N, C-alpha and C positions, 0 to 999 in steps of 0.2 A: 530883320533880326541879324545880329552879328554872328559870325562863325566862331564858335567856342571850341576849345580843346577839352574834351571830357575823358577822364580815365575811370576805370572800374577796379575797385578792390573787392575781391571775392573770397570769402572765407568759408569755413565749414558750416557755420550756423547762420551766416548772413554776410552783408557787405554794404558797399555804398558806391554811388557814382559821384565823382568829384570834378567840379568845374573850377578852373583857375583863370582869372582875368584881372589885369590891372592891379595886382597885389591883393585881390580879394578871392575868397574861396566860397563856393556854394556847394551843397551836397544834398543827395537824396539817399536815405538809408533804407535797408530792407532786412528781413529775416526770412529764412527758408521755411517752407511748410511742406515737408516731404521732398520728393524728387521732382514734382511736377508744378509746384506753385511757390510764389514768394508773397510776402506781405510787405508792401511799401508803407512805412510808418511815419516818415518825416521828410520834409523838404525844407532846407534852410538856405535862405538867400540873404546875405548881408546888405545893409543899407546902400553900400557902394555899388551894388549890382542891381538894385531894384529898378524895375522899368526897362531893363536891358534885354529881357527875353531869356535870362539865365535859367529860371525855373522851368519854362516851357522847353528849353533845350535839353535839360535833364530829363524831363518827362518823355520827350521824343526819343531820346537815346535809350531809356529804360524800355519803352514799348518796342523799339527795334531789336534790342538785345533779347527780350523775352519772346518775341515773335520768332526770331532766328533759332532760339533754343527750344521752341515748342512748349513754353511754360506759361501758365496763367498767373494773373496778378490779383490779389485782394488789396484794395486801396483803403487803408485806414487814415492815410494822410489827407487832410481836407483839401489841400492844393491839388493833389492828384485826382481826387474825386471830382472836383470842380472842372478840371481840364478834361476828364473823361466824358463829362456831360457835354462839353463843347466840341468834342472830337468823337462822334459816334463810330468813326472808322477804327477806333481802338477797341471796339466791343469784342473782337476776337481774342483779345489779350486780357483786358481788365473786366473783372466780374462786376 
């Protein structure tokens, strides 16, 4: 998998992780659920990044950030749900 630069935009009610590569942008968005959880609701990867591992890179960054912050994740996004099934080691973060 390629090394991607991922940034995080964090606001009062939610935010997103943003991945930029080769003129394309992929994102994973979330909403806050109190102080201890977030709801990941969408992962968008444009055609130009499909198959590159961009979606997985966003998910791994989200899990790492939430683990570091001691927060749980409710995954409404179908992509994140599917990745959580493939990565049982994320069970401490994703419900």
